[in-house]
All heavy atoms as TSV, in Angstrom:
chain	resi	resn	atom	element	x	y	z
A	1	MET	N	N	0.804	-79.145	48.803
A	1	MET	CA	C	0.265	-79.948	47.733
A	1	MET	C	C	-1.188	-80.264	48.074
A	1	MET	O	O	-1.505	-81.326	48.553
A	1	MET	CB	C	1.081	-81.206	47.549
A	1	MET	CG	C	2.492	-80.917	47.127
A	1	MET	SD	S	3.489	-82.334	46.633
A	1	MET	CE	C	3.554	-83.282	48.120
A	2	ASP	N	N	-2.013	-79.275	47.815
A	2	ASP	CA	C	-3.430	-79.410	48.098
A	2	ASP	C	C	-4.248	-78.751	46.994
A	2	ASP	O	O	-3.694	-78.208	46.039
A	2	ASP	CB	C	-3.758	-78.805	49.465
A	2	ASP	CG	C	-3.342	-77.352	49.582
A	2	ASP	OD1	O	-3.299	-76.638	48.564
A	2	ASP	OD2	O	-3.053	-76.914	50.695
A	3	ARG	N	N	-5.532	-78.806	47.158
A	3	ARG	CA	C	-6.449	-78.276	46.145
A	3	ARG	C	C	-6.263	-76.775	45.953
A	3	ARG	O	O	-6.281	-76.277	44.830
A	3	ARG	CB	C	-7.891	-78.589	46.554
A	3	ARG	CG	C	-8.905	-78.219	45.519
A	3	ARG	CD	C	-10.289	-78.718	45.946
A	3	ARG	NE	N	-11.232	-78.602	44.880
A	3	ARG	CZ	C	-12.019	-77.544	44.693
A	3	ARG	NH1	N	-11.966	-76.532	45.517
A	3	ARG	NH2	N	-12.855	-77.509	43.681
A	4	VAL	N	N	-6.087	-76.039	47.027
A	4	VAL	CA	C	-5.919	-74.587	46.938
A	4	VAL	C	C	-4.677	-74.240	46.117
A	4	VAL	O	O	-4.711	-73.366	45.253
A	4	VAL	CB	C	-5.851	-73.964	48.352
A	4	VAL	CG1	C	-5.500	-72.495	48.293
A	4	VAL	CG2	C	-7.162	-74.174	49.082
A	5	THR	N	N	-3.599	-74.950	46.369
A	5	THR	CA	C	-2.360	-74.721	45.624
A	5	THR	C	C	-2.553	-75.064	44.150
A	5	THR	O	O	-2.125	-74.313	43.272
A	5	THR	CB	C	-1.209	-75.552	46.220
A	5	THR	OG1	O	-1.057	-75.197	47.587
A	5	THR	CG2	C	0.090	-75.319	45.475
A	6	ALA	N	N	-3.197	-76.186	43.883
A	6	ALA	CA	C	-3.439	-76.596	42.495
A	6	ALA	C	C	-4.253	-75.545	41.754
A	6	ALA	O	O	-3.934	-75.190	40.609
A	6	ALA	CB	C	-4.144	-77.944	42.454
A	7	LEU	N	N	-5.285	-75.012	42.390
A	7	LEU	CA	C	-6.116	-73.992	41.745
A	7	LEU	C	C	-5.355	-72.687	41.536
A	7	LEU	O	O	-5.500	-72.032	40.501
A	7	LEU	CB	C	-7.385	-73.748	42.567
A	7	LEU	CG	C	-8.368	-74.912	42.594
A	7	LEU	CD1	C	-9.514	-74.610	43.562
A	7	LEU	CD2	C	-8.905	-75.211	41.213
A	8	ALA	N	N	-4.518	-72.323	42.501
A	8	ALA	CA	C	-3.724	-71.101	42.367
A	8	ALA	C	C	-2.716	-71.225	41.228
A	8	ALA	O	O	-2.536	-70.286	40.441
A	8	ALA	CB	C	-3.012	-70.800	43.676
A	9	VAL	N	N	-2.091	-72.371	41.123
A	9	VAL	CA	C	-1.116	-72.601	40.055
A	9	VAL	C	C	-1.821	-72.616	38.696
A	9	VAL	O	O	-1.326	-72.046	37.719
A	9	VAL	CB	C	-0.330	-73.906	40.308
A	9	VAL	CG1	C	0.500	-74.301	39.111
A	9	VAL	CG2	C	0.554	-73.752	41.542
A	10	ALA	N	N	-2.989	-73.230	38.626
A	10	ALA	CA	C	-3.754	-73.242	37.376
A	10	ALA	C	C	-4.155	-71.819	36.985
A	10	ALA	O	O	-4.122	-71.462	35.800
A	10	ALA	CB	C	-4.980	-74.132	37.511
A	11	ALA	N	N	-4.510	-71.000	37.958
A	11	ALA	CA	C	-4.863	-69.606	37.677
A	11	ALA	C	C	-3.668	-68.845	37.110
A	11	ALA	O	O	-3.827	-68.015	36.206
A	11	ALA	CB	C	-5.395	-68.926	38.937
A	12	GLU	N	N	-2.476	-69.126	37.629
A	12	GLU	CA	C	-1.256	-68.530	37.075
A	12	GLU	C	C	-1.118	-68.897	35.599
A	12	GLU	O	O	-0.765	-68.065	34.768
A	12	GLU	CB	C	-0.017	-69.039	37.801
A	12	GLU	CG	C	0.179	-68.562	39.198
A	12	GLU	CD	C	1.406	-69.221	39.845
A	12	GLU	OE1	O	2.293	-69.733	39.125
A	12	GLU	OE2	O	1.459	-69.224	41.081
A	13	ALA	N	N	-1.382	-70.147	35.302
A	13	ALA	CA	C	-1.264	-70.627	33.925
A	13	ALA	C	C	-2.307	-69.964	33.026
A	13	ALA	O	O	-1.999	-69.617	31.878
A	13	ALA	CB	C	-1.414	-72.142	33.879
A	14	HIS	N	N	-3.516	-69.770	33.531
A	14	HIS	CA	C	-4.557	-69.106	32.746
A	14	HIS	C	C	-4.100	-67.694	32.377
A	14	HIS	O	O	-4.276	-67.260	31.234
A	14	HIS	CB	C	-5.862	-69.037	33.537
A	14	HIS	CG	C	-6.532	-70.365	33.694
A	14	HIS	ND1	N	-7.775	-70.493	34.254
A	14	HIS	CD2	C	-6.155	-71.625	33.379
A	14	HIS	CE1	C	-8.138	-71.764	34.280
A	14	HIS	NE2	N	-7.160	-72.471	33.756
A	15	LYS	N	N	-3.499	-66.991	33.327
A	15	LYS	CA	C	-2.991	-65.644	33.069
A	15	LYS	C	C	-1.864	-65.685	32.044
A	15	LYS	O	O	-1.750	-64.794	31.204
A	15	LYS	CB	C	-2.497	-65.001	34.362
A	15	LYS	CG	C	-3.612	-64.622	35.309
A	15	LYS	CD	C	-3.062	-64.024	36.585
A	15	LYS	CE	C	-4.154	-63.845	37.622
A	15	LYS	NZ	N	-3.595	-63.399	38.913
A	16	ALA	N	N	-1.038	-66.720	32.114
A	16	ALA	CA	C	0.066	-66.849	31.162
A	16	ALA	C	C	-0.459	-66.969	29.735
A	16	ALA	O	O	0.087	-66.357	28.813
A	16	ALA	CB	C	0.934	-68.054	31.514
A	17	VAL	N	N	-1.526	-67.736	29.548
A	17	VAL	CA	C	-2.120	-67.877	28.210
A	17	VAL	C	C	-2.610	-66.518	27.729
A	17	VAL	O	O	-2.358	-66.113	26.589
A	17	VAL	CB	C	-3.284	-68.901	28.216
A	17	VAL	CG1	C	-4.035	-68.877	26.896
A	17	VAL	CG2	C	-2.767	-70.292	28.511
A	18	LEU	N	N	-3.317	-65.808	28.597
A	18	LEU	CA	C	-3.853	-64.500	28.228
A	18	LEU	C	C	-2.750	-63.501	27.927
A	18	LEU	O	O	-2.950	-62.560	27.149
A	18	LEU	CB	C	-4.754	-63.973	29.347
A	18	LEU	CG	C	-5.997	-64.829	29.633
A	18	LEU	CD1	C	-6.755	-64.273	30.833
A	18	LEU	CD2	C	-6.900	-64.911	28.414
A	19	ASN	N	N	-1.568	-63.696	28.502
A	19	ASN	CA	C	-0.421	-62.817	28.262
A	19	ASN	C	C	0.454	-63.285	27.108
A	19	ASN	O	O	1.538	-62.752	26.899
A	19	ASN	CB	C	0.424	-62.685	29.539
A	19	ASN	CG	C	-0.296	-61.889	30.608
A	19	ASN	OD1	O	-1.071	-60.984	30.306
A	19	ASN	ND2	N	-0.061	-62.222	31.861
A	20	GLY	N	N	0.011	-64.306	26.387
A	20	GLY	CA	C	0.724	-64.761	25.199
A	20	GLY	C	C	1.899	-65.679	25.457
A	20	GLY	O	O	2.737	-65.880	24.584
A	21	LYS	N	N	2.003	-66.234	26.635
A	21	LYS	CA	C	3.094	-67.161	26.954
A	21	LYS	C	C	2.844	-68.511	26.284
A	21	LYS	O	O	1.755	-68.809	25.822
A	21	LYS	CB	C	3.223	-67.355	28.463
A	21	LYS	CG	C	3.428	-66.085	29.236
A	21	LYS	CD	C	4.791	-65.497	28.986
A	21	LYS	CE	C	4.974	-64.272	29.868
A	21	LYS	NZ	N	6.227	-63.614	29.671
A	22	THR	N	N	3.885	-69.336	26.261
A	22	THR	CA	C	3.760	-70.679	25.696
A	22	THR	C	C	3.906	-71.716	26.811
A	22	THR	O	O	4.315	-71.386	27.919
A	22	THR	CB	C	4.856	-70.941	24.640
A	22	THR	OG1	O	6.118	-70.924	25.285
A	22	THR	CG2	C	4.806	-69.918	23.527
A	23	LEU	N	N	3.608	-72.937	26.494
A	23	LEU	CA	C	3.711	-74.022	27.462
A	23	LEU	C	C	5.138	-74.158	27.994
A	23	LEU	O	O	5.348	-74.520	29.141
A	23	LEU	CB	C	3.246	-75.335	26.826
A	23	LEU	CG	C	3.029	-76.530	27.728
A	23	LEU	CD1	C	2.005	-76.223	28.818
A	23	LEU	CD2	C	2.573	-77.732	26.920
A	24	GLU	N	N	6.113	-73.818	27.171
A	24	GLU	CA	C	7.514	-73.902	27.577
A	24	GLU	C	C	7.872	-72.854	28.638
A	24	GLU	O	O	8.935	-72.929	29.255
A	24	GLU	CB	C	8.440	-73.761	26.368
A	24	GLU	CG	C	8.410	-74.965	25.445
A	24	GLU	CD	C	7.162	-75.005	24.551
A	24	GLU	OE1	O	6.607	-73.937	24.210
A	24	GLU	OE2	O	6.728	-76.109	24.220
A	25	ASN	N	N	7.009	-71.874	28.858
A	25	ASN	CA	C	7.253	-70.833	29.858
A	25	ASN	C	C	6.854	-71.252	31.264
A	25	ASN	O	O	6.849	-70.428	32.175
A	25	ASN	CB	C	6.512	-69.540	29.498
A	25	ASN	CG	C	7.024	-68.911	28.236
A	25	ASN	OD1	O	6.305	-68.790	27.266
A	25	ASN	ND2	N	8.282	-68.507	28.234
A	26	CYS	N	N	6.566	-72.514	31.463
A	26	CYS	CA	C	6.181	-73.000	32.786
A	26	CYS	C	C	7.285	-72.672	33.788
A	26	CYS	O	O	8.439	-73.035	33.583
A	26	CYS	CB	C	5.944	-74.512	32.762
A	26	CYS	SG	S	5.506	-75.198	34.379
A	27	PRO	N	N	6.930	-71.988	34.883
A	27	PRO	CA	C	7.949	-71.604	35.857
A	27	PRO	C	C	8.353	-72.729	36.819
A	27	PRO	O	O	9.213	-72.530	37.669
A	27	PRO	CB	C	7.275	-70.463	36.625
A	27	PRO	CG	C	5.825	-70.767	36.530
A	27	PRO	CD	C	5.634	-71.407	35.186
A	28	TYR	N	N	7.753	-73.884	36.661
A	28	TYR	CA	C	8.027	-75.010	37.552
A	28	TYR	C	C	8.691	-76.134	36.776
A	28	TYR	O	O	8.482	-76.286	35.577
A	28	TYR	CB	C	6.729	-75.504	38.201
A	28	TYR	CG	C	5.992	-74.385	38.900
A	28	TYR	CD1	C	4.858	-73.825	38.342
A	28	TYR	CD2	C	6.458	-73.866	40.102
A	28	TYR	CE1	C	4.193	-72.786	38.964
A	28	TYR	CE2	C	5.806	-72.821	40.730
A	28	TYR	CZ	C	4.664	-72.278	40.157
A	28	TYR	OH	O	4.019	-71.243	40.779
A	29	SER	N	N	9.458	-76.951	37.468
A	29	SER	CA	C	10.244	-78.004	36.823
A	29	SER	C	C	9.660	-79.391	37.069
A	29	SER	O	O	9.346	-79.749	38.205
A	29	SER	CB	C	11.675	-77.970	37.343
A	29	SER	OG	O	12.407	-79.064	36.859
A	30	ASP	N	N	9.580	-80.166	36.000
A	30	ASP	CA	C	9.184	-81.579	36.109
A	30	ASP	C	C	10.277	-82.404	36.781
A	30	ASP	O	O	10.051	-83.522	37.197
A	30	ASP	CB	C	8.928	-82.180	34.728
A	30	ASP	CG	C	7.667	-81.647	34.090
A	30	ASP	OD1	O	6.770	-81.204	34.820
A	30	ASP	OD2	O	7.593	-81.680	32.847
A	31	GLN	N	N	11.465	-81.849	36.871
A	31	GLN	CA	C	12.611	-82.568	37.417
A	31	GLN	C	C	12.909	-82.215	38.870
A	31	GLN	O	O	13.823	-82.764	39.465
A	31	GLN	CB	C	13.851	-82.265	36.565
A	31	GLN	CG	C	13.664	-82.537	35.092
A	31	GLN	CD	C	13.281	-83.969	34.789
A	31	GLN	OE1	O	13.877	-84.885	35.334
A	31	GLN	NE2	N	12.299	-84.162	33.931
A	32	GLY	N	N	12.127	-81.292	39.451
A	32	GLY	CA	C	12.381	-80.854	40.819
A	32	GLY	C	C	11.834	-81.828	41.847
A	32	GLY	O	O	11.524	-82.981	41.556
A	33	GLY	N	N	11.706	-81.323	43.061
A	33	GLY	CA	C	11.165	-82.127	44.149
A	33	GLY	C	C	9.671	-82.345	43.990
A	33	GLY	O	O	9.064	-81.866	43.028
A	34	PRO	N	N	9.062	-83.038	44.920
A	34	PRO	CA	C	7.638	-83.366	44.813
A	34	PRO	C	C	6.732	-82.144	44.646
A	34	PRO	O	O	5.829	-82.148	43.808
A	34	PRO	CB	C	7.331	-84.095	46.118
A	34	PRO	CG	C	8.633	-84.631	46.587
A	34	PRO	CD	C	9.668	-83.650	46.110
A	35	GLU	N	N	6.976	-81.096	45.418
A	35	GLU	CA	C	6.120	-79.912	45.313
A	35	GLU	C	C	6.307	-79.218	43.965
A	35	GLU	O	O	5.350	-78.760	43.353
A	35	GLU	CB	C	6.411	-78.935	46.448
A	35	GLU	CG	C	5.429	-77.779	46.467
A	35	GLU	CD	C	5.540	-76.921	47.708
A	35	GLU	OE1	O	6.144	-77.355	48.700
A	35	GLU	OE2	O	5.003	-75.812	47.674
A	36	GLU	N	N	7.535	-79.157	43.490
A	36	GLU	CA	C	7.831	-78.544	42.198
A	36	GLU	C	C	7.151	-79.321	41.066
A	36	GLU	O	O	6.576	-78.736	40.157
A	36	GLU	CB	C	9.345	-78.490	41.998
A	36	GLU	CG	C	9.779	-77.724	40.800
A	36	GLU	CD	C	9.752	-76.206	40.965
A	36	GLU	OE1	O	9.482	-75.715	42.070
A	36	GLU	OE2	O	9.994	-75.525	39.966
A	37	ARG	N	N	7.223	-80.646	41.121
A	37	ARG	CA	C	6.571	-81.476	40.098
A	37	ARG	C	C	5.054	-81.317	40.157
A	37	ARG	O	O	4.385	-81.275	39.125
A	37	ARG	CB	C	6.974	-82.939	40.275
A	37	ARG	CG	C	8.415	-83.209	39.904
A	37	ARG	CD	C	8.742	-84.697	39.804
A	37	ARG	NE	N	8.261	-85.485	40.917
A	37	ARG	CZ	C	8.985	-85.821	41.989
A	37	ARG	NH1	N	10.228	-85.406	42.091
A	37	ARG	NH2	N	8.466	-86.559	42.937
A	38	PHE	N	N	4.501	-81.243	41.362
A	38	PHE	CA	C	3.064	-81.037	41.555
A	38	PHE	C	C	2.632	-79.733	40.881
A	38	PHE	O	O	1.665	-79.695	40.121
A	38	PHE	CB	C	2.766	-80.997	43.061
A	38	PHE	CG	C	1.351	-80.640	43.431
A	38	PHE	CD1	C	0.371	-81.601	43.495
A	38	PHE	CD2	C	1.016	-79.323	43.754
A	38	PHE	CE1	C	-0.927	-81.287	43.865
A	38	PHE	CE2	C	-0.277	-78.996	44.118
A	38	PHE	CZ	C	-1.255	-79.972	44.173
A	39	LYS	N	N	3.375	-78.670	41.156
A	39	LYS	CA	C	3.037	-77.375	40.570
A	39	LYS	C	C	3.206	-77.385	39.060
A	39	LYS	O	O	2.390	-76.812	38.334
A	39	LYS	CB	C	3.881	-76.271	41.197
A	39	LYS	CG	C	3.470	-75.966	42.616
A	39	LYS	CD	C	4.326	-74.872	43.218
A	39	LYS	CE	C	3.864	-74.517	44.619
A	39	LYS	NZ	N	4.714	-73.466	45.212
A	40	ALA	N	N	4.242	-78.040	38.558
A	40	ALA	CA	C	4.452	-78.124	37.107
A	40	ALA	C	C	3.282	-78.841	36.447
A	40	ALA	O	O	2.786	-78.406	35.405
A	40	ALA	CB	C	5.759	-78.858	36.799
A	41	ARG	N	N	2.831	-79.911	37.070
A	41	ARG	CA	C	1.712	-80.664	36.498
A	41	ARG	C	C	0.452	-79.804	36.412
A	41	ARG	O	O	-0.204	-79.742	35.376
A	41	ARG	CB	C	1.438	-81.903	37.343
A	41	ARG	CG	C	0.245	-82.663	36.842
A	41	ARG	CD	C	-0.051	-83.891	37.638
A	41	ARG	NE	N	-1.235	-84.509	37.051
A	41	ARG	CZ	C	-1.935	-85.428	37.618
A	41	ARG	NH1	N	-1.580	-85.908	38.780
A	41	ARG	NH2	N	-2.990	-85.924	37.033
A	42	TYR	N	N	0.121	-79.126	37.500
A	42	TYR	CA	C	-1.110	-78.342	37.499
A	42	TYR	C	C	-0.979	-77.048	36.703
A	42	TYR	O	O	-1.959	-76.556	36.157
A	42	TYR	CB	C	-1.602	-78.104	38.937
A	42	TYR	CG	C	-2.255	-79.373	39.432
A	42	TYR	CD1	C	-1.555	-80.297	40.193
A	42	TYR	CD2	C	-3.555	-79.685	39.060
A	42	TYR	CE1	C	-2.136	-81.482	40.594
A	42	TYR	CE2	C	-4.140	-80.871	39.454
A	42	TYR	CZ	C	-3.425	-81.765	40.221
A	42	TYR	OH	O	-4.005	-82.950	40.587
A	43	TRP	N	N	0.211	-76.524	36.572
A	43	TRP	CA	C	0.408	-75.361	35.713
A	43	TRP	C	C	0.140	-75.764	34.261
A	43	TRP	O	O	-0.567	-75.079	33.547
A	43	TRP	CB	C	1.832	-74.819	35.861
A	43	TRP	CG	C	2.010	-73.440	35.274
A	43	TRP	CD1	C	1.882	-72.260	35.918
A	43	TRP	CD2	C	2.344	-73.125	33.917
A	43	TRP	NE1	N	2.105	-71.224	35.049
A	43	TRP	CE2	C	2.395	-71.725	33.810
A	43	TRP	CE3	C	2.597	-73.892	32.777
A	43	TRP	CZ2	C	2.689	-71.069	32.621
A	43	TRP	CZ3	C	2.897	-73.241	31.596
A	43	TRP	CH2	C	2.937	-71.847	31.526
A	44	LYS	N	N	0.697	-76.899	33.866
A	44	LYS	CA	C	0.518	-77.355	32.487
A	44	LYS	C	C	-0.933	-77.730	32.202
A	44	LYS	O	O	-1.457	-77.427	31.129
A	44	LYS	CB	C	1.466	-78.517	32.181
A	44	LYS	CG	C	2.905	-78.040	32.125
A	44	LYS	CD	C	3.893	-79.161	31.932
A	44	LYS	CE	C	5.312	-78.611	31.909
A	44	LYS	NZ	N	6.312	-79.645	31.738
A	45	LEU	N	N	-1.599	-78.358	33.158
A	45	LEU	CA	C	-3.011	-78.675	32.969
A	45	LEU	C	C	-3.839	-77.404	32.824
A	45	LEU	O	O	-4.712	-77.306	31.954
A	45	LEU	CB	C	-3.540	-79.515	34.143
A	45	LEU	CG	C	-3.077	-80.965	34.205
A	45	LEU	CD1	C	-3.512	-81.603	35.525
A	45	LEU	CD2	C	-3.631	-81.749	33.030
A	46	GLY	N	N	-3.590	-76.426	33.665
A	46	GLY	CA	C	-4.294	-75.151	33.585
A	46	GLY	C	C	-4.013	-74.430	32.285
A	46	GLY	O	O	-4.911	-73.838	31.671
A	47	PHE	N	N	-2.769	-74.478	31.841
A	47	PHE	CA	C	-2.392	-73.841	30.580
A	47	PHE	C	C	-3.132	-74.478	29.413
A	47	PHE	O	O	-3.695	-73.785	28.569
A	47	PHE	CB	C	-0.880	-73.951	30.376
A	47	PHE	CG	C	-0.382	-73.155	29.198
A	47	PHE	CD1	C	0.068	-71.869	29.382
A	47	PHE	CD2	C	-0.379	-73.700	27.927
A	47	PHE	CE1	C	0.516	-71.127	28.296
A	47	PHE	CE2	C	0.063	-72.969	26.842
A	47	PHE	CZ	C	0.515	-71.673	27.019
A	48	GLU	N	N	-3.138	-75.806	29.370
A	48	GLU	CA	C	-3.809	-76.508	28.279
A	48	GLU	C	C	-5.311	-76.255	28.295
A	48	GLU	O	O	-5.933	-76.082	27.240
A	48	GLU	CB	C	-3.498	-78.000	28.354
A	48	GLU	CG	C	-2.047	-78.294	28.036
A	48	GLU	CD	C	-1.618	-79.712	28.366
A	48	GLU	OE1	O	-2.393	-80.457	29.000
A	48	GLU	OE2	O	-0.489	-80.066	27.999
A	49	GLU	N	N	-5.893	-76.206	29.478
A	49	GLU	CA	C	-7.327	-75.927	29.614
A	49	GLU	C	C	-7.660	-74.532	29.078
A	49	GLU	O	O	-8.604	-74.359	28.311
A	49	GLU	CB	C	-7.722	-76.032	31.083
A	49	GLU	CG	C	-9.164	-75.687	31.368
A	49	GLU	CD	C	-9.436	-75.714	32.860
A	49	GLU	OE1	O	-9.354	-76.799	33.457
A	49	GLU	OE2	O	-9.707	-74.642	33.429
A	50	GLN	N	N	-6.884	-73.548	29.474
A	50	GLN	CA	C	-7.131	-72.182	29.035
A	50	GLN	C	C	-6.856	-72.023	27.540
A	50	GLN	O	O	-7.580	-71.312	26.853
A	50	GLN	CB	C	-6.279	-71.187	29.824
A	50	GLN	CG	C	-6.552	-69.747	29.497
A	50	GLN	CD	C	-7.949	-69.296	29.864
A	50	GLN	OE1	O	-8.571	-69.831	30.780
A	50	GLN	NE2	N	-8.460	-68.330	29.174
A	51	SER	N	N	-5.842	-72.693	27.025
A	51	SER	CA	C	-5.538	-72.639	25.598
A	51	SER	C	C	-6.695	-73.212	24.790
A	51	SER	O	O	-7.095	-72.632	23.768
A	51	SER	CB	C	-4.265	-73.424	25.277
A	51	SER	OG	O	-3.152	-72.805	25.850
A	52	ALA	N	N	-7.239	-74.320	25.236
A	52	ALA	CA	C	-8.376	-74.929	24.533
A	52	ALA	C	C	-9.597	-74.013	24.581
A	52	ALA	O	O	-10.302	-73.864	23.579
A	52	ALA	CB	C	-8.703	-76.284	25.145
A	53	ALA	N	N	-9.835	-73.380	25.711
A	53	ALA	CA	C	-10.968	-72.479	25.845
A	53	ALA	C	C	-10.801	-71.266	24.930
A	53	ALA	O	O	-11.760	-70.807	24.309
A	53	ALA	CB	C	-11.129	-72.034	27.297
A	54	ALA	N	N	-9.584	-70.763	24.820
A	54	ALA	CA	C	-9.316	-69.617	23.958
A	54	ALA	C	C	-9.521	-69.993	22.495
A	54	ALA	O	O	-10.072	-69.210	21.720
A	54	ALA	CB	C	-7.897	-69.101	24.182
A	55	GLU	N	N	-9.093	-71.190	22.111
A	55	GLU	CA	C	-9.282	-71.648	20.733
A	55	GLU	C	C	-10.756	-71.830	20.420
A	55	GLU	O	O	-11.222	-71.473	19.350
A	55	GLU	CB	C	-8.543	-72.948	20.501
A	55	GLU	CG	C	-7.043	-72.796	20.448
A	55	GLU	CD	C	-6.317	-74.117	20.320
A	55	GLU	OE1	O	-6.978	-75.162	20.108
A	55	GLU	OE2	O	-5.082	-74.112	20.427
A	56	ASP	N	N	-11.515	-72.372	21.371
A	56	ASP	CA	C	-12.954	-72.560	21.179
A	56	ASP	C	C	-13.659	-71.240	21.000
A	56	ASP	O	O	-14.517	-71.096	20.123
A	56	ASP	CB	C	-13.576	-73.319	22.347
A	56	ASP	CG	C	-13.219	-74.792	22.373
A	56	ASP	OD1	O	-12.686	-75.296	21.361
A	56	ASP	OD2	O	-13.455	-75.441	23.402
A	57	SER	N	N	-13.339	-70.258	21.800
A	57	SER	CA	C	-14.007	-68.971	21.704
A	57	SER	C	C	-13.593	-68.208	20.441
A	57	SER	O	O	-14.371	-67.470	19.877
A	57	SER	CB	C	-13.758	-68.110	22.951
A	57	SER	OG	O	-12.406	-67.755	23.044
A	58	ALA	N	N	-12.376	-68.424	19.987
A	58	ALA	CA	C	-11.908	-67.756	18.759
A	58	ALA	C	C	-12.554	-68.381	17.523
A	58	ALA	O	O	-12.766	-67.706	16.531
A	58	ALA	CB	C	-10.387	-67.844	18.658
A	59	GLY	N	N	-12.881	-69.652	17.607
A	59	GLY	CA	C	-13.471	-70.364	16.472
A	59	GLY	C	C	-14.956	-70.165	16.310
A	59	GLY	O	O	-15.540	-70.529	15.309
A	60	ARG	N	N	-15.574	-69.538	17.273
A	60	ARG	CA	C	-17.038	-69.370	17.201
A	60	ARG	C	C	-17.429	-68.138	16.438
A	60	ARG	O	O	-16.957	-67.173	16.262
A	60	ARG	CB	C	-17.621	-69.289	18.611
A	60	ARG	CG	C	-17.554	-70.628	19.260
A	60	ARG	CD	C	-18.187	-70.583	20.606
A	60	ARG	NE	N	-18.005	-71.920	21.200
A	60	ARG	CZ	C	-18.373	-72.221	22.407
A	60	ARG	NH1	N	-18.966	-71.358	23.168
A	60	ARG	NH2	N	-18.185	-73.428	22.876
């Protein structure tokens, strides 16, 4: 549960957006242990960030 892990998980989420996945496709559980919840949080943050960036670029 460190910065490197958070960035790696966010990168996974960015790829998921580019591959057409949805937020529900998060491979980590909010109900798991501390590390699982940590990864779920940063996966979802990364997904939302990439989704917003994709919408911004599509709208221009």
